N, C-alpha and C positions, 0 to 999 in steps of 0.2 A: 601573310601581311593583309590578307583580302578581307573584303568583307561580303562573307555569305547571310541568305536568312534563309531560315531551315521553318518552313512551311510544316504540314501538318503531316503525320505518317511519316517523319523524317527524310520528306522530299526537299533538298535544297538546292538553289539558285546562287552563285557571284555574280553580287550586285555591286561593288564598287572597287576597285584598286587599291585603296587606304581609307583609313579612317578620314583623311583630308580631303580627299575626293567625296565623300556621302556627306559631310560638313557643308562645302564649298556648295552643289548641288542643292543641300536644304537652304542654304542662306539665298541662293538665288532663286529659288521658285515660290512661286505666288501660295502656294498650300504644300505643305512635305509631306502629306498620303499620294498625291500625285505625283510628286518630283521620284516617291521611291517605283511607282510601279511603272512610271513611264522609262521603255527600255532606250529611249535615245537620250536619256540622259545617263546611262551607265558610262564609265568611261572606263571602259575592260577592252582588250588588254590595255596592261599599264602602259604609260606614254612613255617608257624607255623600249619598249617594242613587243613584238611577238615570242610571247614563251612558247617556243617550239618543241622544246626536251617535253615539258609537261605533256601538252595538245599528245603529241607521240606516244607519251608513259600511259594516255587515261584511253587514248584507241587502242594502243597495244594489250591493255588491261581487261579487254574483255572478256568475257566467260560464255560459252554458250551452254551454261549450267545457270546463268545469276541475270535472270532479265529485266530484275528490277534494279541489278545495278549498276549494269549494261545500260540501261536507260541513265541513270545519274550522272553515270560515267561520259555519257555523249553528249550531256546538255552541259556539265563542266567543259567538256573540250568546247563548246560551240560556244561558250561564254569565253573563250581564251581568244578564239580565231577573232582576226581585226577586222573594221568594215570592210578594208581592201580585198580582203580574201573573201568575197561572196559564195565562189564556187564549194569551198572547202565547209561554209556553212550547210550547202544546200546539199552535200556529197553526206552529210553526218543523218539526213533524214531514209534514205535507202538502206544505212545501217542500226536503225533506232525503233521506238512506236510510236504509238502516237501523238504518247506527250511529246517524245523528241522532233516530232514533225512540227508539231503546234508552235511548239519555242523556234523553233529553226523558219518557220515561215514568220512569226514576230518580227525576229530579228532581222531578217529581209527587205521586211515591210520595211523598216526601218532605217535600211541604208540609202542613202540620197545614190543611189548608182543606179546606168541603164540595166548593166548585166545584174544586179539586184531585181530592179523590178520584172526583166526578162526572168529570170530563175524562179520569180515568186509567182506568174505568170504560168511557165509551163507546167509547174507542178501542181495550178488550179485547173489547166484544161487534162490533164491526165487524170488528176482525183475525179473531177466531174465524169467522164467519159469510164472510169473505174466505176465510179458512184451507180451511173445511168444499167451498168451493167450487171452487178451485183441486185439491185430493185428490182430488174427487170425479172432474174432469179430467182429473187425473194417471194416475189408474188406469185411467179409460176407454181414455187413449192407451200403456199400459203402461209410465210411471213408477212410480221405485222409490221415488225419492227426490227432493227440491228444496226448495231456500232460499226458504220461500213470504212469511220476512220481508224478502226482498232483492226478490220480486216484489208483495209487498205497497208497499212506499216507492214503487216506479216506479206504482203504479195509476194516479196524475194524471199522467202526460207521455203527452203527446197519441200517441208512438210506441208505446205499453206496449201495443195491439190488435196492431199488426204481430207486436211486435217475441213474445208469447205467441204467436199463430196460427206463425209461423215458426218455435219452439222445439218446438211441440208437430208439426208437420211434421216434424222432426228425425229423431222418433225411434216417428214411425208406423209 
């Protein structure tokens, strides 16, 4: 009973809790396109409360062999998190890829609370420190460009140190 947007490559996101909520957002917006893209207009989770069971099922359904599916599950779980639970949104960053992180940061940025602002700022601080470290390693090994957001998302993966070492060896 929810409205989802399916982007290219079957990459979908929940956008509204119901058709009525979507139409109400469009009717009250000056520009329908802006209303659709503006995360602050989304009314998820439904006004009748947080769907903890669905949220938990998405998290429990993660599969170590399905990175793309995990990313989709985590972003759906994030969409189900209420604005009153920014810590749950931030915790999903640690479990996901760079797309999950980007979506979580968008959500945190739109939540008007000190906790959300602090979580957003803390992620930014950790990312910049990580980024500086990787850039130093990259320049020492002759790299010109790297997808630092992808590497940052992988940093908690047990295979990350070996992956990074192999990557550096290939360009040395």
